PyMOL Python script that loads the backbone (N, CA, C, O; Angstrom):
from pymol import cmd

cmd.read_pdbstr("""\
ATOM      1  N   MET A   1     -18.009   0.725   8.344  1.00  0.00           N
ATOM      2  CA  MET A   1     -17.104   0.482   9.440  1.00  0.00           C
ATOM      3  C   MET A   1     -15.707   0.918   9.021  1.00  0.00           C
ATOM      4  O   MET A   1     -15.224   0.524   7.959  1.00  0.00           O
ATOM      5  N   SER A   2     -15.074   1.708   9.829  1.00  0.00           N
ATOM      6  CA  SER A   2     -13.717   2.140   9.507  1.00  0.00           C
ATOM      7  C   SER A   2     -12.716   1.333  10.323  1.00  0.00           C
ATOM      8  O   SER A   2     -12.952   0.994  11.483  1.00  0.00           O
ATOM      9  N   ILE A   3     -11.616   1.044   9.691  1.00  0.00           N
ATOM     10  CA  ILE A   3     -10.559   0.283  10.339  1.00  0.00           C
ATOM     11  C   ILE A   3      -9.513   1.272  10.823  1.00  0.00           C
ATOM     12  O   ILE A   3      -8.995   2.052  10.024  1.00  0.00           O
ATOM     13  N   PRO A   4      -9.188   1.259  12.107  1.00  0.00           N
ATOM     14  CA  PRO A   4      -8.194   2.206  12.601  1.00  0.00           C
ATOM     15  C   PRO A   4      -6.817   1.906  12.015  1.00  0.00           C
ATOM     16  O   PRO A   4      -6.422   0.752  11.853  1.00  0.00           O
ATOM     17  N   LEU A   5      -6.117   2.964  11.711  1.00  0.00           N
ATOM     18  CA  LEU A   5      -4.763   2.820  11.211  1.00  0.00           C
ATOM     19  C   LEU A   5      -3.823   2.542  12.366  1.00  0.00           C
ATOM     20  O   LEU A   5      -3.872   3.213  13.397  1.00  0.00           O
ATOM     21  N   VAL A   6      -2.995   1.581  12.193  1.00  0.00           N
ATOM     22  CA  VAL A   6      -1.972   1.300  13.189  1.00  0.00           C
ATOM     23  C   VAL A   6      -0.664   1.803  12.607  1.00  0.00           C
ATOM     24  O   VAL A   6      -0.186   1.295  11.593  1.00  0.00           O
ATOM     25  N   THR A   7      -0.103   2.780  13.241  1.00  0.00           N
ATOM     26  CA  THR A   7       1.150   3.315  12.743  1.00  0.00           C
ATOM     27  C   THR A   7       2.288   2.814  13.608  1.00  0.00           C
ATOM     28  O   THR A   7       2.231   2.868  14.837  1.00  0.00           O
ATOM     29  N   ALA A   8       3.299   2.337  12.956  1.00  0.00           N
ATOM     30  CA  ALA A   8       4.476   1.843  13.669  1.00  0.00           C
ATOM     31  C   ALA A   8       5.276   3.030  14.194  1.00  0.00           C
ATOM     32  O   ALA A   8       5.331   4.095  13.579  1.00  0.00           O
ATOM     33  N   ARG A   9       5.882   2.814  15.330  1.00  0.00           N
ATOM     34  CA  ARG A   9       6.759   3.841  15.884  1.00  0.00           C
ATOM     35  C   ARG A   9       8.128   3.684  15.253  1.00  0.00           C
ATOM     36  O   ARG A   9       8.580   2.565  15.013  1.00  0.00           O
ATOM     37  N   PRO A  10       8.789   4.798  14.984  1.00  0.00           N
ATOM     38  CA  PRO A  10      10.123   4.689  14.387  1.00  0.00           C
ATOM     39  C   PRO A  10      11.116   4.098  15.381  1.00  0.00           C
ATOM     40  O   PRO A  10      10.989   4.275  16.593  1.00  0.00           O
ATOM     41  N   ILE A  11      12.084   3.410  14.856  1.00  0.00           N
ATOM     42  CA  ILE A  11      13.218   2.952  15.646  1.00  0.00           C
ATOM     43  C   ILE A  11      14.241   4.077  15.597  1.00  0.00           C
ATOM     44  O   ILE A  11      14.539   4.606  14.527  1.00  0.00           O
ATOM     45  N   GLU A  12      14.770   4.436  16.743  1.00  0.00           N
ATOM     46  CA  GLU A  12      15.705   5.561  16.803  1.00  0.00           C
ATOM     47  C   GLU A  12      17.097   5.087  17.199  1.00  0.00           C
ATOM     48  O   GLU A  12      17.260   4.183  18.019  1.00  0.00           O
ATOM     49  N   TYR A  13      18.090   5.720  16.595  1.00  0.00           N
ATOM     50  CA  TYR A  13      19.491   5.471  16.892  1.00  0.00           C
ATOM     51  C   TYR A  13      20.174   6.808  17.154  1.00  0.00           C
ATOM     52  O   TYR A  13      19.728   7.859  16.693  1.00  0.00           O
ATOM     53  N   LEU A  14      21.239   6.738  17.889  1.00  0.00           N
ATOM     54  CA  LEU A  14      22.096   7.904  18.131  1.00  0.00           C
ATOM     55  C   LEU A  14      21.286   9.109  18.615  1.00  0.00           C
ATOM     56  O   LEU A  14      21.291  10.172  17.995  1.00  0.00           O
ATOM     57  N   ASP A  15      20.599   8.914  19.725  1.00  0.00           N
ATOM     58  CA  ASP A  15      19.796   9.970  20.360  1.00  0.00           C
ATOM     59  C   ASP A  15      18.716  10.534  19.443  1.00  0.00           C
ATOM     60  O   ASP A  15      18.394  11.720  19.514  1.00  0.00           O
ATOM     61  N   GLY A  16      18.160   9.689  18.584  1.00  0.00           N
ATOM     62  CA  GLY A  16      17.072  10.115  17.708  1.00  0.00           C
ATOM     63  C   GLY A  16      17.508  10.800  16.432  1.00  0.00           C
ATOM     64  O   GLY A  16      16.668  11.228  15.640  1.00  0.00           O
ATOM     65  N   ARG A  17      18.801  10.910  16.221  1.00  0.00           N
ATOM     66  CA  ARG A  17      19.282  11.549  14.980  1.00  0.00           C
ATOM     67  C   ARG A  17      18.988  10.675  13.767  1.00  0.00           C
ATOM     68  O   ARG A  17      18.670  11.186  12.693  1.00  0.00           O
ATOM     69  N   ILE A  18      19.092   9.374  13.933  1.00  0.00           N
ATOM     70  CA  ILE A  18      18.828   8.434  12.842  1.00  0.00           C
ATOM     71  C   ILE A  18      17.566   7.658  13.206  1.00  0.00           C
ATOM     72  O   ILE A  18      17.466   7.085  14.291  1.00  0.00           O
ATOM     73  N   THR A  19      16.609   7.648  12.287  1.00  0.00           N
ATOM     74  CA  THR A  19      15.356   6.944  12.532  1.00  0.00           C
ATOM     75  C   THR A  19      15.042   6.011  11.372  1.00  0.00           C
ATOM     76  O   THR A  19      15.395   6.267  10.220  1.00  0.00           O
ATOM     77  N   VAL A  20      14.367   4.919  11.716  1.00  0.00           N
ATOM     78  CA  VAL A  20      13.915   3.969  10.702  1.00  0.00           C
ATOM     79  C   VAL A  20      12.426   3.774  10.925  1.00  0.00           C
ATOM     80  O   VAL A  20      11.994   3.310  11.980  1.00  0.00           O
ATOM     81  N   HIS A  21      11.650   4.138   9.910  1.00  0.00           N
ATOM     82  CA  HIS A  21      10.190   4.019   9.989  1.00  0.00           C
ATOM     83  C   HIS A  21       9.715   3.397   8.685  1.00  0.00           C
ATOM     84  O   HIS A  21      10.094   3.859   7.608  1.00  0.00           O
ATOM     85  N   PRO A  22       8.893   2.357   8.763  1.00  0.00           N
ATOM     86  CA  PRO A  22       8.478   1.671   7.531  1.00  0.00           C
ATOM     87  C   PRO A  22       7.701   2.551   6.561  1.00  0.00           C
ATOM     88  O   PRO A  22       7.659   2.255   5.367  1.00  0.00           O
ATOM     89  N   ASP A  23       7.091   3.615   7.043  1.00  0.00           N
ATOM     90  CA  ASP A  23       6.292   4.481   6.176  1.00  0.00           C
ATOM     91  C   ASP A  23       7.068   5.675   5.615  1.00  0.00           C
ATOM     92  O   ASP A  23       6.516   6.461   4.846  1.00  0.00           O
ATOM     93  N   ILE A  24       8.320   5.815   5.986  1.00  0.00           N
ATOM     94  CA  ILE A  24       9.123   6.948   5.510  1.00  0.00           C
ATOM     95  C   ILE A  24      10.293   6.403   4.699  1.00  0.00           C
ATOM     96  O   ILE A  24      11.095   5.617   5.203  1.00  0.00           O
ATOM     97  N   CYS A  25      10.383   6.821   3.449  1.00  0.00           N
ATOM     98  CA  CYS A  25      11.460   6.413   2.539  1.00  0.00           C
ATOM     99  C   CYS A  25      11.624   4.896   2.489  1.00  0.00           C
ATOM    100  O   CYS A  25      12.743   4.382   2.500  1.00  0.00           O
ATOM    101  N   ASN A  26      10.496   4.187   2.435  1.00  0.00           N
ATOM    102  CA  ASN A  26      10.492   2.723   2.315  1.00  0.00           C
ATOM    103  C   ASN A  26      11.303   2.032   3.399  1.00  0.00           C
ATOM    104  O   ASN A  26      11.887   0.974   3.163  1.00  0.00           O
ATOM    105  N   GLY A  27      11.341   2.624   4.581  1.00  0.00           N
ATOM    106  CA  GLY A  27      12.031   1.994   5.697  1.00  0.00           C
ATOM    107  C   GLY A  27      13.531   2.191   5.734  1.00  0.00           C
ATOM    108  O   GLY A  27      14.212   1.614   6.581  1.00  0.00           O
ATOM    109  N   HIS A  28      14.054   2.999   4.824  1.00  0.00           N
ATOM    110  CA  HIS A  28      15.488   3.288   4.857  1.00  0.00           C
ATOM    111  C   HIS A  28      15.790   4.208   6.030  1.00  0.00           C
ATOM    112  O   HIS A  28      14.943   5.018   6.404  1.00  0.00           O
ATOM    113  N   PRO A  29      16.979   4.103   6.621  1.00  0.00           N
ATOM    114  CA  PRO A  29      17.336   5.013   7.712  1.00  0.00           C
ATOM    115  C   PRO A  29      17.326   6.464   7.234  1.00  0.00           C
ATOM    116  O   PRO A  29      17.914   6.799   6.206  1.00  0.00           O
ATOM    117  N   THR A  30      16.654   7.308   7.995  1.00  0.00           N
ATOM    118  CA  THR A  30      16.565   8.728   7.661  1.00  0.00           C
ATOM    119  C   THR A  30      17.100   9.568   8.816  1.00  0.00           C
ATOM    120  O   THR A  30      17.384   9.057   9.899  1.00  0.00           O
ATOM    121  N   ILE A  31      17.228  10.832   8.565  1.00  0.00           N
ATOM    122  CA  ILE A  31      17.682  11.767   9.584  1.00  0.00           C
ATOM    123  C   ILE A  31      16.462  12.394  10.247  1.00  0.00           C
ATOM    124  O   ILE A  31      15.680  13.095   9.606  1.00  0.00           O
ATOM    125  N   ARG A  32      16.315  12.129  11.537  1.00  0.00           N
ATOM    126  CA  ARG A  32      15.245  12.684  12.366  1.00  0.00           C
ATOM    127  C   ARG A  32      13.865  12.578  11.717  1.00  0.00           C
ATOM    128  O   ARG A  32      13.078  13.522  11.780  1.00  0.00           O
ATOM    129  N   SER A  33      13.571  11.448  11.100  1.00  0.00           N
ATOM    130  CA  SER A  33      12.284  11.165  10.450  1.00  0.00           C
ATOM    131  C   SER A  33      11.951  12.116   9.305  1.00  0.00           C
ATOM    132  O   SER A  33      10.808  12.170   8.852  1.00  0.00           O
ATOM    133  N   MET A  34      12.945  12.863   8.838  1.00  0.00           N
ATOM    134  CA  MET A  34      12.741  13.680   7.648  1.00  0.00           C
ATOM    135  C   MET A  34      12.953  12.774   6.440  1.00  0.00           C
ATOM    136  O   MET A  34      13.439  11.653   6.587  1.00  0.00           O
ATOM    137  N   ARG A  35      12.610  13.227   5.300  1.00  0.00           N
ATOM    138  CA  ARG A  35      12.775  12.422   4.091  1.00  0.00           C
ATOM    139  C   ARG A  35      14.151  12.631   3.468  1.00  0.00           C
ATOM    140  O   ARG A  35      14.294  12.741   2.251  1.00  0.00           O
ATOM    141  N   ILE A  36      15.146  12.682   4.326  1.00  0.00           N
ATOM    142  CA  ILE A  36      16.541  12.749   3.897  1.00  0.00           C
ATOM    143  C   ILE A  36      17.202  11.494   4.449  1.00  0.00           C
ATOM    144  O   ILE A  36      17.301  11.315   5.663  1.00  0.00           O
ATOM    145  N   THR A  37      17.652  10.632   3.552  1.00  0.00           N
ATOM    146  CA  THR A  37      18.194   9.350   4.001  1.00  0.00           C
ATOM    147  C   THR A  37      19.675   9.471   4.375  1.00  0.00           C
ATOM    148  O   THR A  37      20.396  10.353   3.909  1.00  0.00           O
ATOM    149  N   VAL A  38      20.081   8.557   5.222  1.00  0.00           N
ATOM    150  CA  VAL A  38      21.496   8.450   5.579  1.00  0.00           C
ATOM    151  C   VAL A  38      22.296   8.176   4.310  1.00  0.00           C
ATOM    152  O   VAL A  38      23.388   8.715   4.128  1.00  0.00           O
ATOM    153  N   GLU A  39      21.754   7.346   3.446  1.00  0.00           N
ATOM    154  CA  GLU A  39      22.417   7.005   2.187  1.00  0.00           C
ATOM    155  C   GLU A  39      22.684   8.246   1.336  1.00  0.00           C
ATOM    156  O   GLU A  39      23.739   8.355   0.710  1.00  0.00           O
ATOM    157  N   THR A  40      21.739   9.177   1.312  1.00  0.00           N
ATOM    158  CA  THR A  40      21.918  10.408   0.542  1.00  0.00           C
ATOM    159  C   THR A  40      23.100  11.201   1.067  1.00  0.00           C
ATOM    160  O   THR A  40      23.954  11.642   0.297  1.00  0.00           O
ATOM    161  N   VAL A  41      23.148  11.380   2.371  1.00  0.00           N
ATOM    162  CA  VAL A  41      24.238  12.152   2.974  1.00  0.00           C
ATOM    163  C   VAL A  41      25.573  11.459   2.739  1.00  0.00           C
ATOM    164  O   VAL A  41      26.553  12.109   2.378  1.00  0.00           O
ATOM    165  N   LEU A  42      25.619  10.146   2.940  1.00  0.00           N
ATOM    166  CA  LEU A  42      26.862   9.414   2.716  1.00  0.00           C
ATOM    167  C   LEU A  42      27.287   9.475   1.247  1.00  0.00           C
ATOM    168  O   LEU A  42      28.477   9.537   0.941  1.00  0.00           O
ATOM    169  N   GLY A  43      26.316   9.456   0.353  1.00  0.00           N
ATOM    170  CA  GLY A  43      26.630   9.572  -1.074  1.00  0.00           C
ATOM    171  C   GLY A  43      27.284  10.899  -1.408  1.00  0.00           C
ATOM    172  O   GLY A  43      28.248  10.942  -2.171  1.00  0.00           O
ATOM    173  N   PHE A  44      26.766  11.985  -0.841  1.00  0.00           N
ATOM    174  CA  PHE A  44      27.378  13.293  -1.065  1.00  0.00           C
ATOM    175  C   PHE A  44      28.790  13.342  -0.501  1.00  0.00           C
ATOM    176  O   PHE A  44      29.712  13.843  -1.145  1.00  0.00           O
ATOM    177  N   LEU A  45      28.950  12.812   0.714  1.00  0.00           N
ATOM    178  CA  LEU A  45      30.285  12.813   1.320  1.00  0.00           C
ATOM    179  C   LEU A  45      31.267  11.996   0.499  1.00  0.00           C
ATOM    180  O   LEU A  45      32.411  12.408   0.308  1.00  0.00           O
ATOM    181  N   SER A  46      30.829  10.833   0.009  1.00  0.00           N
ATOM    182  CA  SER A  46      31.732   9.988  -0.774  1.00  0.00           C
ATOM    183  C   SER A  46      32.057  10.592  -2.133  1.00  0.00           C
ATOM    184  O   SER A  46      33.072  10.252  -2.741  1.00  0.00           O
ATOM    185  N   ALA A  47      31.195  11.488  -2.612  1.00  0.00           N
ATOM    186  CA  ALA A  47      31.453  12.174  -3.883  1.00  0.00           C
ATOM    187  C   ALA A  47      32.390  13.369  -3.698  1.00  0.00           C
ATOM    188  O   ALA A  47      32.780  14.026  -4.663  1.00  0.00           O
ATOM    189  N   GLY A  48      32.744  13.637  -2.428  1.00  0.00           N
ATOM    190  CA  GLY A  48      33.688  14.716  -2.179  1.00  0.00           C
ATOM    191  C   GLY A  48      33.065  16.011  -1.675  1.00  0.00           C
ATOM    192  O   GLY A  48      33.774  16.991  -1.446  1.00  0.00           O
ATOM    193  N   ASP A  49      31.747  16.026  -1.501  1.00  0.00           N
ATOM    194  CA  ASP A  49      31.111  17.231  -0.970  1.00  0.00           C
ATOM    195  C   ASP A  49      31.476  17.401   0.497  1.00  0.00           C
ATOM    196  O   ASP A  49      31.617  16.423   1.232  1.00  0.00           O
ATOM    197  N   SER A  50      31.624  18.638   0.909  1.00  0.00           N
ATOM    198  CA  SER A  50      31.939  18.917   2.310  1.00  0.00           C
ATOM    199  C   SER A  50      30.655  18.963   3.126  1.00  0.00           C
ATOM    200  O   SER A  50      29.559  19.073   2.574  1.00  0.00           O
ATOM    201  N   ALA A  51      30.799  18.880   4.430  1.00  0.00           N
ATOM    202  CA  ALA A  51      29.640  18.991   5.312  1.00  0.00           C
ATOM    203  C   ALA A  51      28.955  20.338   5.105  1.00  0.00           C
ATOM    204  O   ALA A  51      27.726  20.417   5.119  1.00  0.00           O
ATOM    205  N   ASP A  52      29.735  21.391   4.914  1.00  0.00           N
ATOM    206  CA  ASP A  52      29.149  22.717   4.697  1.00  0.00           C
ATOM    207  C   ASP A  52      28.317  22.761   3.415  1.00  0.00           C
ATOM    208  O   ASP A  52      27.262  23.395   3.381  1.00  0.00           O
ATOM    209  N   GLU A  53      28.786  22.092   2.368  1.00  0.00           N
ATOM    210  CA  GLU A  53      28.021  22.051   1.115  1.00  0.00           C
ATOM    211  C   GLU A  53      26.704  21.301   1.304  1.00  0.00           C
ATOM    212  O   GLU A  53      25.670  21.713   0.779  1.00  0.00           O
ATOM    213  N   ILE A  54      26.745  20.211   2.047  1.00  0.00           N
ATOM    214  CA  ILE A  54      25.523  19.441   2.303  1.00  0.00           C
ATOM    215  C   ILE A  54      24.550  20.261   3.143  1.00  0.00           C
ATOM    216  O   ILE A  54      23.351  20.274   2.865  1.00  0.00           O
ATOM    217  N   LEU A  55      25.051  20.934   4.154  1.00  0.00           N
ATOM    218  CA  LEU A  55      24.196  21.767   5.000  1.00  0.00           C
ATOM    219  C   LEU A  55      23.571  22.914   4.205  1.00  0.00           C
ATOM    220  O   LEU A  55      22.444  23.323   4.483  1.00  0.00           O
ATOM    221  N   TYR A  56      24.294  23.425   3.228  1.00  0.00           N
ATOM    222  CA  TYR A  56      23.745  24.485   2.374  1.00  0.00           C
ATOM    223  C   TYR A  56      22.606  23.938   1.511  1.00  0.00           C
ATOM    224  O   TYR A  56      21.578  24.595   1.350  1.00  0.00           O
ATOM    225  N   GLN A  57      22.789  22.728   0.952  1.00  0.00           N
ATOM    226  CA  GLN A  57      21.768  22.116   0.100  1.00  0.00           C
ATOM    227  C   GLN A  57      20.547  21.657   0.894  1.00  0.00           C
ATOM    228  O   GLN A  57      19.433  21.638   0.372  1.00  0.00           O
ATOM    229  N   TYR A  58      20.761  21.289   2.154  1.00  0.00           N
ATOM    230  CA  TYR A  58      19.686  20.797   3.025  1.00  0.00           C
ATOM    231  C   TYR A  58      19.672  21.630   4.311  1.00  0.00           C
ATOM    232  O   TYR A  58      20.205  21.199   5.334  1.00  0.00           O
ATOM    233  N   PRO A  59      19.070  22.806   4.263  1.00  0.00           N
ATOM    234  CA  PRO A  59      19.117  23.710   5.420  1.00  0.00           C
ATOM    235  C   PRO A  59      18.441  23.165   6.679  1.00  0.00           C
ATOM    236  O   PRO A  59      18.662  23.694   7.769  1.00  0.00           O
ATOM    237  N   SER A  60      17.631  22.131   6.550  1.00  0.00           N
ATOM    238  CA  SER A  60      16.991  21.560   7.737  1.00  0.00           C
ATOM    239  C   SER A  60      17.945  20.635   8.508  1.00  0.00           C
ATOM    240  O   SER A  60      17.642  20.228   9.630  1.00  0.00           O
ATOM    241  N   LEU A  61      19.076  20.312   7.916  1.00  0.00           N
ATOM    242  CA  LEU A  61      20.057  19.473   8.596  1.00  0.00           C
ATOM    243  C   LEU A  61      20.917  20.300   9.537  1.00  0.00           C
ATOM    244  O   LEU A  61      21.061  21.513   9.386  1.00  0.00           O
ATOM    245  N   GLU A  62      21.479  19.604  10.508  1.00  0.00           N
ATOM    246  CA  GLU A  62      22.398  20.207  11.467  1.00  0.00           C
ATOM    247  C   GLU A  62      23.731  19.472  11.349  1.00  0.00           C
ATOM    248  O   GLU A  62      23.764  18.321  10.912  1.00  0.00           O
ATOM    249  N   PRO A  63      24.825  20.119  11.730  1.00  0.00           N
ATOM    250  CA  PRO A  63      26.125  19.430  11.656  1.00  0.00           C
ATOM    251  C   PRO A  63      26.124  18.084  12.386  1.00  0.00           C
ATOM    252  O   PRO A  63      26.759  17.135  11.927  1.00  0.00           O
ATOM    253  N   ALA A  64      25.430  17.993  13.500  1.00  0.00           N
ATOM    254  CA  ALA A  64      25.376  16.729  14.249  1.00  0.00           C
ATOM    255  C   ALA A  64      24.688  15.625  13.453  1.00  0.00           C
ATOM    256  O   ALA A  64      24.955  14.446  13.686  1.00  0.00           O
ATOM    257  N   ASP A  65      23.804  15.984  12.513  1.00  0.00           N
ATOM    258  CA  ASP A  65      23.150  14.983  11.669  1.00  0.00           C
ATOM    259  C   ASP A  65      24.158  14.299  10.759  1.00  0.00           C
ATOM    260  O   ASP A  65      24.102  13.085  10.563  1.00  0.00           O
ATOM    261  N   ILE A  66      25.062  15.063  10.214  1.00  0.00           N
ATOM    262  CA  ILE A  66      26.081  14.497   9.325  1.00  0.00           C
ATOM    263  C   ILE A  66      27.017  13.592  10.115  1.00  0.00           C
ATOM    264  O   ILE A  66      27.378  12.507   9.659  1.00  0.00           O
ATOM    265  N   ASP A  67      27.405  14.047  11.303  1.00  0.00           N
ATOM    266  CA  ASP A  67      28.238  13.209  12.167  1.00  0.00           C
ATOM    267  C   ASP A  67      27.519  11.905  12.506  1.00  0.00           C
ATOM    268  O   ASP A  67      28.141  10.843  12.536  1.00  0.00           O
ATOM    269  N   ALA A  68      26.215  11.980  12.760  1.00  0.00           N
ATOM    270  CA  ALA A  68      25.440  10.788  13.096  1.00  0.00           C
ATOM    271  C   ALA A  68      25.388   9.814  11.917  1.00  0.00           C
ATOM    272  O   ALA A  68      25.419   8.601  12.123  1.00  0.00           O
ATOM    273  N   CYS A  69      25.310  10.322  10.694  1.00  0.00           N
ATOM    274  CA  CYS A  69      25.313   9.449   9.512  1.00  0.00           C
ATOM    275  C   CYS A  69      26.619   8.662   9.430  1.00  0.00           C
ATOM    276  O   CYS A  69      26.613   7.461   9.160  1.00  0.00           O
ATOM    277  N   LEU A  70      27.719   9.338   9.662  1.00  0.00           N
ATOM    278  CA  LEU A  70      29.019   8.667   9.614  1.00  0.00           C
ATOM    279  C   LEU A  70      29.149   7.644  10.735  1.00  0.00           C
ATOM    280  O   LEU A  70      29.654   6.542  10.517  1.00  0.00           O
ATOM    281  N   ARG A  71      28.703   7.995  11.911  1.00  0.00           N
ATOM    282  CA  ARG A  71      28.786   7.073  13.046  1.00  0.00           C
ATOM    283  C   ARG A  71      27.882   5.858  12.825  1.00  0.00           C
ATOM    284  O   ARG A  71      28.262   4.730  13.137  1.00  0.00           O
ATOM    285  N   PHE A  72      26.684   6.097  12.285  1.00  0.00           N
ATOM    286  CA  PHE A  72      25.747   5.013  12.000  1.00  0.00           C
ATOM    287  C   PHE A  72      26.367   4.036  11.005  1.00  0.00           C
ATOM    288  O   PHE A  72      26.299   2.822  11.201  1.00  0.00           O
ATOM    289  N   ALA A  73      26.970   4.560   9.939  1.00  0.00           N
ATOM    290  CA  ALA A  73      27.604   3.706   8.929  1.00  0.00           C
ATOM    291  C   ALA A  73      28.772   2.938   9.537  1.00  0.00           C
ATOM    292  O   ALA A  73      28.948   1.754   9.247  1.00  0.00           O
ATOM    293  N   ALA A  74      29.561   3.585  10.365  1.00  0.00           N
ATOM    294  CA  ALA A  74      30.700   2.919  10.997  1.00  0.00           C
ATOM    295  C   ALA A  74      30.224   1.801  11.913  1.00  0.00           C
ATOM    296  O   ALA A  74      30.832   0.731  11.947  1.00  0.00           O
ATOM    297  N   GLU A  75      29.156   2.029  12.649  1.00  0.00           N
ATOM    298  CA  GLU A  75      28.630   0.998  13.542  1.00  0.00           C
ATOM    299  C   GLU A  75      28.075  -0.197  12.753  1.00  0.00           C
ATOM    300  O   GLU A  75      28.207  -1.343  13.183  1.00  0.00           O
ATOM    301  N   LEU A  76      27.457   0.073  11.607  1.00  0.00           N
ATOM    302  CA  LEU A  76      26.983  -1.033  10.763  1.00  0.00           C
ATOM    303  C   LEU A  76      28.141  -1.872  10.255  1.00  0.00           C
ATOM    304  O   LEU A  76      28.038  -3.097  10.183  1.00  0.00           O
ATOM    305  N   MET A  77      29.239  -1.227   9.903  1.00  0.00           N
ATOM    306  CA  MET A  77      30.389  -1.957   9.375  1.00  0.00           C
ATOM    307  C   MET A  77      31.099  -2.759  10.453  1.00  0.00           C
ATOM    308  O   MET A  77      31.884  -3.653  10.137  1.00  0.00           O
ATOM    309  N   ALA A  78      30.841  -2.458  11.714  1.00  0.00           N
ATOM    310  CA  ALA A  78      31.472  -3.182  12.810  1.00  0.00           C
ATOM    311  C   ALA A  78      30.849  -4.564  13.025  1.00  0.00           C
ATOM    312  O   ALA A  78      31.410  -5.394  13.740  1.00  0.00           O
ATOM    313  N   HIS A  79      29.691  -4.809  12.408  1.00  0.00           N
ATOM    314  CA  HIS A  79      29.036  -6.107  12.539  1.00  0.00           C
ATOM    315  C   HIS A  79      29.704  -7.141  11.636  1.00  0.00           C
ATOM    316  O   HIS A  79      30.349  -6.802  10.644  1.00  0.00           O
ATOM    317  N   ARG A  80      29.537  -8.370  11.995  1.00  0.00           N
ATOM    318  CA  ARG A  80      30.077  -9.459  11.161  1.00  0.00           C
ATOM    319  C   ARG A  80      29.001  -9.874  10.150  1.00  0.00           C
ATOM    320  O   ARG A  80      27.832 -10.021  10.505  1.00  0.00           O
ATOM    321  N   TYR A  81      29.397 -10.055   8.926  1.00  0.00           N
ATOM    322  CA  TYR A  81      28.480 -10.423   7.860  1.00  0.00           C
ATOM    323  C   TYR A  81      28.940 -11.732   7.231  1.00  0.00           C
ATOM    324  O   TYR A  81      30.138 -11.983   7.109  1.00  0.00           O
ATOM    325  N   THR A  82      27.989 -12.555   6.836  1.00  0.00           N
ATOM    326  CA  THR A  82      28.266 -13.790   6.127  1.00  0.00           C
ATOM    327  C   THR A  82      27.593 -13.711   4.770  1.00  0.00           C
ATOM    328  O   THR A  82      26.383 -13.505   4.676  1.00  0.00           O
ATOM    329  N   LEU A  83      28.372 -13.872   3.734  1.00  0.00           N
ATOM    330  CA  LEU A  83      27.834 -13.827   2.381  1.00  0.00           C
ATOM    331  C   LEU A  83      27.480 -15.232   1.929  1.00  0.00           C
ATOM    332  O   LEU A  83      28.247 -16.174   2.125  1.00  0.00           O
ATOM    333  N   GLN A  84      26.326 -15.358   1.331  1.00  0.00           N
ATOM    334  CA  GLN A  84      25.892 -16.648   0.808  1.00  0.00           C
ATOM    335  C   GLN A  84      25.485 -16.476  -0.638  1.00  0.00           C
ATOM    336  O   GLN A  84      24.858 -15.485  -1.010  1.00  0.00           O
ATOM    337  N   LYS A  85      25.843 -17.435  -1.432  1.00  0.00           N
ATOM    338  CA  LYS A  85      25.452 -17.415  -2.834  1.00  0.00           C
ATOM    339  C   LYS A  85      23.963 -17.761  -2.940  1.00  0.00           C
ATOM    340  O   LYS A  85      23.499 -18.735  -2.347  1.00  0.00           O
ATOM    341  N   VAL A  86      23.237 -16.965  -3.690  1.00  0.00           N
ATOM    342  CA  VAL A  86      21.817 -17.201  -3.887  1.00  0.00           C
ATOM    343  C   VAL A  86      21.624 -17.825  -5.266  1.00  0.00           C
ATOM    344  O   VAL A  86      22.134 -17.326  -6.270  1.00  0.00           O
ATOM    345  N   ALA A  87      20.893 -18.900  -5.291  1.00  0.00           N
ATOM    346  CA  ALA A  87      20.611 -19.659  -6.504  1.00  0.00           C
ATOM    347  C   ALA A  87      21.196 -18.995  -7.662  1.00  0.00           C
ATOM    348  O   ALA A  87      21.067 -19.483  -8.784  1.00  0.00           O
TER     349      ALA A  87
END
""", "prot")
cmd.dss("prot")
cmd.show_as("cartoon", "prot")
cmd.util.cbc("prot")
cmd.orient("prot")
């Protein structure tokens, strides 16, 4: 007897530019369900790389993908967070 696989549908943000799927990159936000995480793009930008340099390294990306990463991060920072000490 075979058990059918149930695949979760990705959650999409910013017109599908940012996706979160539990089976892709351990559920981290990715760009258009590719295995390029938002964190990776933001890391390059914070290290001083330009959008053009990132696009050269990742030819499957589009300029709008980089803009979506920045907007996604900005929207996350707009939320209120409460820090609690853990044991």
